[in-house]
VEXMAR-865813 format. One record per residue (C-alpha): x, y, z. Coordinates in Angstrom, 2 decimals. Example, Ala and Ser with C-alpha at 12.3 -4.5 7.8 and 13.67 -1.06 7.14 Angstrom:
# residues 2
<sevex X="12.30" Y="-4.50" Z="7.80"/>
<sevex X="13.67" Y="-1.06" Z="7.14"/>
END
This chain:
# residues 371
<sevex X="-107.84" Y="-7.92" Z="-93.46"/>
<sevex X="-111.60" Y="-6.73" Z="-93.38"/>
<sevex X="-114.47" Y="-8.88" Z="-93.98"/>
<sevex X="-116.75" Y="-8.36" Z="-97.29"/>
<sevex X="-118.90" Y="-11.42" Z="-97.37"/>
<sevex X="-118.43" Y="-14.05" Z="-99.81"/>
<sevex X="-115.78" Y="-16.80" Z="-98.67"/>
<sevex X="-118.30" Y="-19.34" Z="-99.10"/>
<sevex X="-115.60" Y="-22.42" Z="-99.44"/>
<sevex X="-114.66" Y="-21.04" Z="-95.41"/>
<sevex X="-118.32" Y="-21.71" Z="-94.42"/>
<sevex X="-118.81" Y="-24.64" Z="-96.42"/>
<sevex X="-115.95" Y="-26.49" Z="-94.71"/>
<sevex X="-116.76" Y="-24.88" Z="-91.17"/>
<sevex X="-120.60" Y="-26.18" Z="-91.10"/>
<sevex X="-119.83" Y="-28.91" Z="-93.48"/>
<sevex X="-122.01" Y="-28.36" Z="-95.96"/>
<sevex X="-121.27" Y="-29.11" Z="-99.88"/>
<sevex X="-120.94" Y="-25.76" Z="-101.80"/>
<sevex X="-123.94" Y="-26.27" Z="-104.40"/>
<sevex X="-126.55" Y="-26.52" Z="-101.07"/>
<sevex X="-125.66" Y="-22.88" Z="-100.11"/>
<sevex X="-127.69" Y="-19.86" Z="-100.65"/>
<sevex X="-125.05" Y="-17.16" Z="-100.94"/>
<sevex X="-126.33" Y="-13.75" Z="-100.04"/>
<sevex X="-123.49" Y="-12.54" Z="-98.47"/>
<sevex X="-122.45" Y="-9.97" Z="-100.79"/>
<sevex X="-124.14" Y="-6.96" Z="-102.54"/>
<sevex X="-122.93" Y="-8.18" Z="-106.17"/>
<sevex X="-125.89" Y="-9.13" Z="-108.54"/>
<sevex X="-126.69" Y="-12.94" Z="-109.22"/>
<sevex X="-127.21" Y="-12.20" Z="-112.84"/>
<sevex X="-123.70" Y="-11.97" Z="-114.61"/>
<sevex X="-123.60" Y="-10.31" Z="-117.95"/>
<sevex X="-123.23" Y="-13.06" Z="-120.42"/>
<sevex X="-119.33" Y="-13.65" Z="-121.37"/>
<sevex X="-118.77" Y="-15.00" Z="-124.83"/>
<sevex X="-115.86" Y="-16.25" Z="-126.61"/>
<sevex X="-112.59" Y="-14.21" Z="-125.79"/>
<sevex X="-110.00" Y="-14.11" Z="-128.53"/>
<sevex X="-106.96" Y="-15.48" Z="-127.87"/>
<sevex X="-105.09" Y="-12.04" Z="-128.71"/>
<sevex X="-106.81" Y="-10.54" Z="-125.73"/>
<sevex X="-104.80" Y="-13.18" Z="-123.48"/>
<sevex X="-101.85" Y="-12.69" Z="-125.51"/>
<sevex X="-101.51" Y="-9.41" Z="-125.66"/>
<sevex X="-100.52" Y="-6.84" Z="-122.78"/>
<sevex X="-103.50" Y="-4.51" Z="-121.95"/>
<sevex X="-103.84" Y="-1.50" Z="-124.47"/>
<sevex X="-105.42" Y="1.92" Z="-123.50"/>
<sevex X="-106.79" Y="2.62" Z="-126.90"/>
<sevex X="-109.00" Y="-0.54" Z="-127.43"/>
<sevex X="-112.20" Y="1.42" Z="-127.20"/>
<sevex X="-113.31" Y="0.88" Z="-123.39"/>
<sevex X="-112.43" Y="4.85" Z="-122.64"/>
<sevex X="-114.98" Y="5.56" Z="-125.24"/>
<sevex X="-117.80" Y="3.48" Z="-124.20"/>
<sevex X="-116.86" Y="3.90" Z="-120.40"/>
<sevex X="-117.55" Y="7.92" Z="-121.36"/>
<sevex X="-120.88" Y="7.41" Z="-122.90"/>
<sevex X="-122.05" Y="5.33" Z="-120.28"/>
<sevex X="-120.79" Y="7.57" Z="-117.73"/>
<sevex X="-120.97" Y="10.88" Z="-119.55"/>
<sevex X="-117.82" Y="12.48" Z="-118.63"/>
<sevex X="-114.63" Y="12.21" Z="-120.43"/>
<sevex X="-111.98" Y="12.58" Z="-117.69"/>
<sevex X="-112.02" Y="9.35" Z="-116.31"/>
<sevex X="-109.64" Y="6.05" Z="-115.17"/>
<sevex X="-110.20" Y="2.59" Z="-115.26"/>
<sevex X="-109.07" Y="0.77" Z="-112.25"/>
<sevex X="-108.91" Y="-2.66" Z="-110.95"/>
<sevex X="-112.10" Y="-2.08" Z="-108.64"/>
<sevex X="-112.95" Y="1.09" Z="-107.13"/>
<sevex X="-111.31" Y="-0.54" Z="-104.20"/>
<sevex X="-107.85" Y="0.48" Z="-105.78"/>
<sevex X="-108.75" Y="4.07" Z="-105.82"/>
<sevex X="-110.00" Y="3.53" Z="-102.58"/>
<sevex X="-106.73" Y="2.78" Z="-101.12"/>
<sevex X="-104.91" Y="4.92" Z="-103.68"/>
<sevex X="-106.68" Y="8.12" Z="-103.23"/>
<sevex X="-105.87" Y="9.33" Z="-99.63"/>
<sevex X="-102.31" Y="9.85" Z="-100.57"/>
<sevex X="-103.14" Y="11.99" Z="-103.67"/>
<sevex X="-105.78" Y="14.16" Z="-102.11"/>
<sevex X="-103.65" Y="14.88" Z="-99.28"/>
<sevex X="-100.55" Y="15.73" Z="-101.01"/>
<sevex X="-102.76" Y="18.06" Z="-103.25"/>
<sevex X="-104.07" Y="19.71" Z="-99.90"/>
<sevex X="-100.71" Y="20.50" Z="-98.56"/>
<sevex X="-99.33" Y="21.47" Z="-101.53"/>
<sevex X="-101.79" Y="23.77" Z="-102.24"/>
<sevex X="-101.89" Y="25.32" Z="-99.01"/>
<sevex X="-98.14" Y="25.78" Z="-99.17"/>
<sevex X="-98.43" Y="27.92" Z="-102.22"/>
<sevex X="-99.50" Y="30.28" Z="-100.45"/>
<sevex X="-98.38" Y="32.85" Z="-97.92"/>
<sevex X="-97.69" Y="31.80" Z="-94.73"/>
<sevex X="-96.71" Y="28.30" Z="-92.97"/>
<sevex X="-98.32" Y="25.14" Z="-94.58"/>
<sevex X="-101.61" Y="23.63" Z="-93.18"/>
<sevex X="-101.01" Y="21.82" Z="-89.83"/>
<sevex X="-104.33" Y="20.37" Z="-89.51"/>
<sevex X="-106.72" Y="18.20" Z="-91.91"/>
<sevex X="-110.03" Y="16.85" Z="-91.13"/>
<sevex X="-111.49" Y="14.05" Z="-93.18"/>
<sevex X="-115.41" Y="13.20" Z="-92.58"/>
<sevex X="-116.65" Y="9.76" Z="-93.11"/>
<sevex X="-119.81" Y="7.88" Z="-92.44"/>
<sevex X="-119.64" Y="6.21" Z="-88.69"/>
<sevex X="-121.19" Y="3.16" Z="-90.67"/>
<sevex X="-120.17" Y="2.12" Z="-94.10"/>
<sevex X="-117.82" Y="0.19" Z="-96.23"/>
<sevex X="-114.99" Y="0.36" Z="-93.49"/>
<sevex X="-111.96" Y="0.40" Z="-96.23"/>
<sevex X="-112.30" Y="3.95" Z="-96.63"/>
<sevex X="-111.69" Y="4.55" Z="-92.88"/>
<sevex X="-108.89" Y="1.74" Z="-93.15"/>
<sevex X="-106.97" Y="3.72" Z="-96.42"/>
<sevex X="-107.28" Y="7.00" Z="-94.88"/>
<sevex X="-106.03" Y="5.76" Z="-91.10"/>
<sevex X="-103.11" Y="4.09" Z="-93.31"/>
<sevex X="-102.57" Y="7.73" Z="-95.10"/>
<sevex X="-101.91" Y="9.47" Z="-91.51"/>
<sevex X="-98.71" Y="7.63" Z="-91.05"/>
<sevex X="-97.47" Y="9.30" Z="-94.62"/>
<sevex X="-97.67" Y="12.72" Z="-93.50"/>
<sevex X="-95.94" Y="13.16" Z="-90.33"/>
<sevex X="-95.34" Y="17.01" Z="-90.36"/>
<sevex X="-99.55" Y="17.39" Z="-90.62"/>
<sevex X="-101.88" Y="16.36" Z="-87.73"/>
<sevex X="-104.40" Y="14.59" Z="-89.89"/>
<sevex X="-107.87" Y="13.53" Z="-88.01"/>
<sevex X="-110.77" Y="11.72" Z="-88.80"/>
<sevex X="-114.30" Y="12.63" Z="-87.68"/>
<sevex X="-117.39" Y="10.71" Z="-88.33"/>
<sevex X="-120.80" Y="11.58" Z="-88.66"/>
<sevex X="-124.21" Y="9.41" Z="-89.11"/>
<sevex X="-126.15" Y="9.17" Z="-92.08"/>
<sevex X="-125.29" Y="13.04" Z="-92.80"/>
<sevex X="-122.31" Y="15.63" Z="-91.88"/>
<sevex X="-123.84" Y="18.27" Z="-89.84"/>
<sevex X="-123.14" Y="22.20" Z="-90.59"/>
<sevex X="-120.46" Y="22.69" Z="-88.31"/>
<sevex X="-118.94" Y="19.68" Z="-89.63"/>
<sevex X="-119.04" Y="20.96" Z="-93.08"/>
<sevex X="-117.58" Y="24.27" Z="-91.80"/>
<sevex X="-114.41" Y="22.70" Z="-90.60"/>
<sevex X="-113.94" Y="19.71" Z="-92.68"/>
<sevex X="-111.36" Y="19.34" Z="-95.57"/>
<sevex X="-112.30" Y="16.31" Z="-97.25"/>
<sevex X="-115.91" Y="14.97" Z="-96.90"/>
<sevex X="-116.34" Y="10.98" Z="-97.92"/>
<sevex X="-119.86" Y="10.03" Z="-98.82"/>
<sevex X="-120.89" Y="6.38" Z="-99.91"/>
<sevex X="-124.05" Y="6.70" Z="-101.99"/>
<sevex X="-126.25" Y="4.90" Z="-101.66"/>
<sevex X="-124.82" Y="3.77" Z="-98.37"/>
<sevex X="-123.53" Y="0.52" Z="-98.05"/>
<sevex X="-124.78" Y="-0.95" Z="-95.68"/>
<sevex X="-127.53" Y="1.26" Z="-94.35"/>
<sevex X="-128.87" Y="2.07" Z="-97.98"/>
<sevex X="-129.05" Y="5.86" Z="-97.22"/>
<sevex X="-129.03" Y="8.13" Z="-100.37"/>
<sevex X="-128.16" Y="11.39" Z="-100.32"/>
<sevex X="-129.46" Y="13.94" Z="-103.28"/>
<sevex X="-127.43" Y="15.12" Z="-105.99"/>
<sevex X="-128.65" Y="18.78" Z="-105.56"/>
<sevex X="-127.23" Y="18.27" Z="-101.74"/>
<sevex X="-124.23" Y="16.88" Z="-102.51"/>
<sevex X="-123.68" Y="19.85" Z="-105.15"/>
<sevex X="-124.33" Y="22.44" Z="-102.27"/>
<sevex X="-121.96" Y="20.36" Z="-99.91"/>
<sevex X="-119.13" Y="20.45" Z="-103.11"/>
<sevex X="-119.52" Y="24.34" Z="-103.23"/>
<sevex X="-118.99" Y="24.75" Z="-99.60"/>
<sevex X="-115.90" Y="22.52" Z="-99.58"/>
<sevex X="-114.54" Y="24.53" Z="-102.56"/>
<sevex X="-114.70" Y="27.61" Z="-101.18"/>
<sevex X="-112.05" Y="26.56" Z="-98.47"/>
<sevex X="-110.02" Y="24.35" Z="-101.03"/>
<sevex X="-111.60" Y="21.27" Z="-99.66"/>
<sevex X="-112.56" Y="17.83" Z="-101.20"/>
<sevex X="-116.02" Y="15.90" Z="-102.11"/>
<sevex X="-115.41" Y="12.06" Z="-102.92"/>
<sevex X="-118.56" Y="10.19" Z="-103.38"/>
<sevex X="-118.50" Y="6.35" Z="-103.89"/>
<sevex X="-121.37" Y="5.39" Z="-106.17"/>
<sevex X="-120.65" Y="1.54" Z="-106.33"/>
<sevex X="-124.22" Y="0.61" Z="-106.10"/>
<sevex X="-125.65" Y="3.50" Z="-108.24"/>
<sevex X="-126.16" Y="2.07" Z="-111.57"/>
<sevex X="-129.73" Y="1.15" Z="-110.28"/>
<sevex X="-130.78" Y="4.54" Z="-109.39"/>
<sevex X="-129.06" Y="6.89" Z="-111.83"/>
<sevex X="-131.01" Y="9.79" Z="-111.04"/>
<sevex X="-129.48" Y="10.10" Z="-107.57"/>
<sevex X="-125.63" Y="10.21" Z="-109.28"/>
<sevex X="-123.36" Y="13.07" Z="-108.97"/>
<sevex X="-122.45" Y="12.48" Z="-112.41"/>
<sevex X="-123.75" Y="15.33" Z="-115.56"/>
<sevex X="-124.97" Y="12.90" Z="-117.47"/>
<sevex X="-127.78" Y="11.58" Z="-114.82"/>
<sevex X="-128.53" Y="14.45" Z="-113.24"/>
<sevex X="-129.88" Y="17.49" Z="-115.11"/>
<sevex X="-129.97" Y="19.92" Z="-111.74"/>
<sevex X="-126.35" Y="19.63" Z="-111.60"/>
<sevex X="-125.85" Y="19.39" Z="-115.56"/>
<sevex X="-127.56" Y="22.90" Z="-115.58"/>
<sevex X="-125.74" Y="24.74" Z="-113.25"/>
<sevex X="-123.16" Y="26.72" Z="-115.16"/>
<sevex X="-120.84" Y="26.79" Z="-112.01"/>
<sevex X="-120.92" Y="22.66" Z="-111.95"/>
<sevex X="-117.73" Y="22.42" Z="-114.29"/>
<sevex X="-115.62" Y="24.76" Z="-112.53"/>
<sevex X="-116.14" Y="23.30" Z="-109.05"/>
<sevex X="-115.75" Y="19.92" Z="-110.34"/>
<sevex X="-112.04" Y="20.19" Z="-109.37"/>
<sevex X="-112.59" Y="19.13" Z="-105.88"/>
<sevex X="-114.69" Y="16.29" Z="-107.11"/>
<sevex X="-114.00" Y="12.37" Z="-107.13"/>
<sevex X="-116.60" Y="10.08" Z="-107.91"/>
<sevex X="-115.97" Y="5.93" Z="-107.86"/>
<sevex X="-117.78" Y="3.39" Z="-109.81"/>
<sevex X="-118.14" Y="-0.23" Z="-109.57"/>
<sevex X="-118.85" Y="-2.52" Z="-112.26"/>
<sevex X="-118.86" Y="-5.61" Z="-110.51"/>
<sevex X="-122.40" Y="-5.01" Z="-108.21"/>
<sevex X="-124.88" Y="-4.24" Z="-110.88"/>
<sevex X="-123.06" Y="-6.19" Z="-113.74"/>
<sevex X="-122.67" Y="-9.31" Z="-111.53"/>
<sevex X="-118.70" Y="-9.08" Z="-112.64"/>
<sevex X="-116.98" Y="-8.91" Z="-109.13"/>
<sevex X="-114.33" Y="-11.06" Z="-110.21"/>
<sevex X="-113.43" Y="-9.20" Z="-113.21"/>
<sevex X="-112.08" Y="-6.40" Z="-110.73"/>
<sevex X="-112.91" Y="-3.12" Z="-112.91"/>
<sevex X="-113.74" Y="0.20" Z="-111.73"/>
<sevex X="-113.47" Y="3.70" Z="-112.30"/>
<sevex X="-112.37" Y="7.32" Z="-111.08"/>
<sevex X="-114.26" Y="9.97" Z="-112.64"/>
<sevex X="-112.45" Y="13.18" Z="-111.74"/>
<sevex X="-110.53" Y="16.08" Z="-113.21"/>
<sevex X="-107.08" Y="15.21" Z="-115.26"/>
<sevex X="-104.96" Y="16.86" Z="-112.20"/>
<sevex X="-106.25" Y="14.28" Z="-110.10"/>
<sevex X="-106.29" Y="10.96" Z="-112.28"/>
<sevex X="-102.64" Y="11.58" Z="-113.41"/>
<sevex X="-100.97" Y="11.22" Z="-109.91"/>
<sevex X="-103.25" Y="8.54" Z="-109.18"/>
<sevex X="-102.46" Y="6.43" Z="-112.34"/>
<sevex X="-98.92" Y="7.25" Z="-111.68"/>
<sevex X="-99.14" Y="5.54" Z="-108.49"/>
<sevex X="-101.22" Y="2.72" Z="-109.40"/>
<sevex X="-98.90" Y="2.06" Z="-112.34"/>
<sevex X="-99.52" Y="0.37" Z="-116.12"/>
<sevex X="-101.96" Y="-2.54" Z="-116.76"/>
<sevex X="-104.30" Y="-2.09" Z="-113.87"/>
<sevex X="-107.04" Y="-3.60" Z="-115.52"/>
<sevex X="-106.66" Y="-7.04" Z="-117.26"/>
<sevex X="-107.04" Y="-7.38" Z="-120.87"/>
<sevex X="-110.05" Y="-10.10" Z="-120.63"/>
<sevex X="-111.50" Y="-7.43" Z="-118.23"/>
<sevex X="-111.22" Y="-4.67" Z="-120.71"/>
<sevex X="-112.63" Y="-6.74" Z="-123.51"/>
<sevex X="-115.77" Y="-7.90" Z="-121.62"/>
<sevex X="-116.40" Y="-4.19" Z="-120.22"/>
<sevex X="-116.33" Y="-2.74" Z="-123.38"/>
<sevex X="-119.26" Y="-4.77" Z="-124.75"/>
<sevex X="-120.99" Y="-4.64" Z="-121.16"/>
<sevex X="-121.45" Y="-0.95" Z="-120.53"/>
<sevex X="-122.38" Y="-0.84" Z="-124.33"/>
<sevex X="-125.31" Y="-3.08" Z="-124.11"/>
<sevex X="-128.23" Y="-1.30" Z="-123.19"/>
<sevex X="-131.08" Y="-3.52" Z="-123.83"/>
<sevex X="-129.27" Y="-6.13" Z="-121.39"/>
<sevex X="-128.66" Y="-3.25" Z="-118.70"/>
<sevex X="-132.46" Y="-2.33" Z="-118.92"/>
<sevex X="-133.87" Y="-5.82" Z="-118.70"/>
<sevex X="-131.36" Y="-6.50" Z="-115.68"/>
<sevex X="-132.59" Y="-3.24" Z="-113.92"/>
<sevex X="-136.06" Y="-4.56" Z="-114.19"/>
<sevex X="-135.00" Y="-8.08" Z="-112.87"/>
<sevex X="-133.09" Y="-6.77" Z="-109.92"/>
<sevex X="-135.60" Y="-4.57" Z="-109.16"/>
<sevex X="-138.53" Y="-7.67" Z="-108.83"/>
<sevex X="-136.36" Y="-9.64" Z="-107.10"/>
<sevex X="-135.53" Y="-6.98" Z="-104.46"/>
<sevex X="-139.48" Y="-6.35" Z="-104.17"/>
<sevex X="-139.46" Y="-9.84" Z="-103.39"/>
<sevex X="-137.05" Y="-10.28" Z="-100.91"/>
<sevex X="-138.24" Y="-7.41" Z="-99.15"/>
<sevex X="-141.77" Y="-9.00" Z="-99.09"/>
<sevex X="-140.16" Y="-12.11" Z="-97.53"/>
<sevex X="-137.74" Y="-10.08" Z="-94.94"/>
<sevex X="-140.93" Y="-8.08" Z="-93.83"/>
<sevex X="-142.74" Y="-11.10" Z="-93.19"/>
<sevex X="-140.30" Y="-12.13" Z="-90.70"/>
<sevex X="-138.58" Y="-8.97" Z="-89.33"/>
<sevex X="-141.55" Y="-6.25" Z="-89.70"/>
<sevex X="-144.53" Y="-7.93" Z="-88.67"/>
<sevex X="-146.42" Y="-6.54" Z="-85.74"/>
<sevex X="-146.57" Y="-9.76" Z="-83.98"/>
<sevex X="-143.25" Y="-10.46" Z="-84.62"/>
<sevex X="-140.79" Y="-10.96" Z="-81.49"/>
<sevex X="-137.74" Y="-9.27" Z="-82.78"/>
<sevex X="-137.63" Y="-5.67" Z="-82.76"/>
<sevex X="-135.77" Y="-5.04" Z="-86.19"/>
<sevex X="-135.68" Y="-1.93" Z="-88.79"/>
<sevex X="-134.75" Y="-2.73" Z="-92.67"/>
<sevex X="-133.26" Y="-0.62" Z="-95.27"/>
<sevex X="-132.34" Y="-1.40" Z="-98.81"/>
<sevex X="-129.81" Y="-0.34" Z="-101.26"/>
<sevex X="-132.05" Y="-2.73" Z="-104.37"/>
<sevex X="-128.76" Y="-5.23" Z="-104.40"/>
<sevex X="-129.18" Y="-5.59" Z="-100.74"/>
<sevex X="-131.47" Y="-5.28" Z="-97.84"/>
<sevex X="-130.25" Y="-4.61" Z="-94.13"/>
<sevex X="-131.70" Y="-5.73" Z="-91.26"/>
<sevex X="-130.57" Y="-3.96" Z="-88.22"/>
<sevex X="-131.48" Y="-6.22" Z="-85.06"/>
<sevex X="-130.43" Y="-7.37" Z="-81.35"/>
<sevex X="-128.26" Y="-10.47" Z="-81.44"/>
<sevex X="-127.22" Y="-10.01" Z="-84.79"/>
<sevex X="-124.10" Y="-12.48" Z="-84.70"/>
<sevex X="-126.60" Y="-15.26" Z="-83.47"/>
<sevex X="-128.76" Y="-14.71" Z="-86.56"/>
<sevex X="-125.58" Y="-14.46" Z="-88.82"/>
<sevex X="-124.56" Y="-17.86" Z="-87.36"/>
<sevex X="-127.94" Y="-19.62" Z="-87.28"/>
<sevex X="-128.81" Y="-18.78" Z="-90.59"/>
<sevex X="-125.18" Y="-20.22" Z="-91.57"/>
<sevex X="-126.05" Y="-23.16" Z="-89.86"/>
<sevex X="-129.05" Y="-23.45" Z="-92.34"/>
<sevex X="-127.02" Y="-23.14" Z="-95.48"/>
<sevex X="-128.18" Y="-19.31" Z="-95.82"/>
<sevex X="-124.97" Y="-17.09" Z="-95.86"/>
<sevex X="-125.51" Y="-13.47" Z="-94.99"/>
<sevex X="-123.17" Y="-10.70" Z="-94.26"/>
<sevex X="-122.44" Y="-9.82" Z="-90.39"/>
<sevex X="-122.29" Y="-5.89" Z="-90.47"/>
<sevex X="-118.69" Y="-4.44" Z="-89.26"/>
<sevex X="-120.55" Y="-3.10" Z="-85.88"/>
<sevex X="-122.08" Y="-6.13" Z="-85.26"/>
<sevex X="-125.48" Y="-4.56" Z="-85.09"/>
<sevex X="-127.23" Y="-6.19" Z="-88.41"/>
<sevex X="-127.27" Y="-8.38" Z="-91.03"/>
<sevex X="-127.34" Y="-8.14" Z="-94.52"/>
<sevex X="-129.03" Y="-9.89" Z="-97.27"/>
<sevex X="-127.90" Y="-9.80" Z="-101.13"/>
<sevex X="-130.66" Y="-10.96" Z="-103.83"/>
<sevex X="-131.63" Y="-14.49" Z="-103.97"/>
<sevex X="-130.56" Y="-15.64" Z="-107.87"/>
<sevex X="-134.01" Y="-17.24" Z="-108.34"/>
<sevex X="-137.27" Y="-18.02" Z="-106.62"/>
<sevex X="-136.29" Y="-21.65" Z="-105.33"/>
<sevex X="-133.42" Y="-19.73" Z="-103.30"/>
<sevex X="-135.91" Y="-16.92" Z="-102.06"/>
<sevex X="-138.06" Y="-19.63" Z="-100.96"/>
<sevex X="-135.36" Y="-21.50" Z="-99.34"/>
<sevex X="-134.57" Y="-18.14" Z="-97.11"/>
<sevex X="-138.19" Y="-18.23" Z="-96.33"/>
<sevex X="-138.21" Y="-21.35" Z="-94.96"/>
<sevex X="-135.14" Y="-20.94" Z="-93.10"/>
<sevex X="-136.14" Y="-17.87" Z="-91.54"/>
<sevex X="-139.64" Y="-19.95" Z="-90.52"/>
<sevex X="-137.77" Y="-22.80" Z="-89.32"/>
<sevex X="-135.54" Y="-20.18" Z="-86.66"/>
<sevex X="-138.82" Y="-18.50" Z="-85.82"/>
<sevex X="-140.78" Y="-21.56" Z="-84.96"/>
<sevex X="-138.08" Y="-22.48" Z="-82.72"/>
<sevex X="-136.80" Y="-19.49" Z="-81.14"/>
END
């Protein structure tokens, strides 16, 4: 199992510090949860129903009709490789001659590692086909775009914060479509910057392009509810794609993938535009404050630590030497951050309030003074 941050109880036991004394910045989840009111008893009693109104609200929020609610975008990340590979192999075998024997999947070198793990697991399920993974830094090269069959993009990237413009993604989609390739875009952190989204409602450049609809058959967009709405425990995400993708995906995932109470809460959250606007402003304000604090400790000219910082708004990533030491030293002081998979960076989520932010500043000052 990969480590995704969290696990506060585990660290509290390890460092013998009560839960209430920690500042947990180890996830990219908003510290402000959508307010949950009274949930009617019937929502707990009945099986989840597809016609409960959630689909219509989600279609309005994302501006797309063809979508599927899933148990967090993680569920889709795990199941999509088999759906896409089956489609690639089937479509190739429909033509003349032998079926495709070599398939290339491109993934970011640094990014949410569940994508890579899911594709590696899928490799073993198609023994008659040679499937290889290739990796790119921030963006794939022209050479890679000319040879790959599936391009996976995390936008913005977690943890690097790198954004790819919607226009560029659209060009990549067109290039892949010519060869029957696929574009998968993970937009888990996109709610704060909808102008970067590939979804039509949020991107006039894509919406205005007459070819967008016909090319969208090779595009899959993943969205998460947990991050922006602060509802990670509800386990809800959406897959936006054509029905030919969603039908086999739904069959693979099975019925009732999203619990009734989660559907009930989400229907309210997606329709609550005043709360969304207020929360965007609140998140951005705290992100600016956190950036100022981290810049003070990691970007000053007189700082002995050589570090680079990147922001995904809901998180700030600091790449620096001895990242594992920093992770451990912060934990000893009751500040839990995320040690990135490559062990080359630490990622800070947003503090819940100014008091927690000041605690982070105090701890970093203490560490710096005692180096």
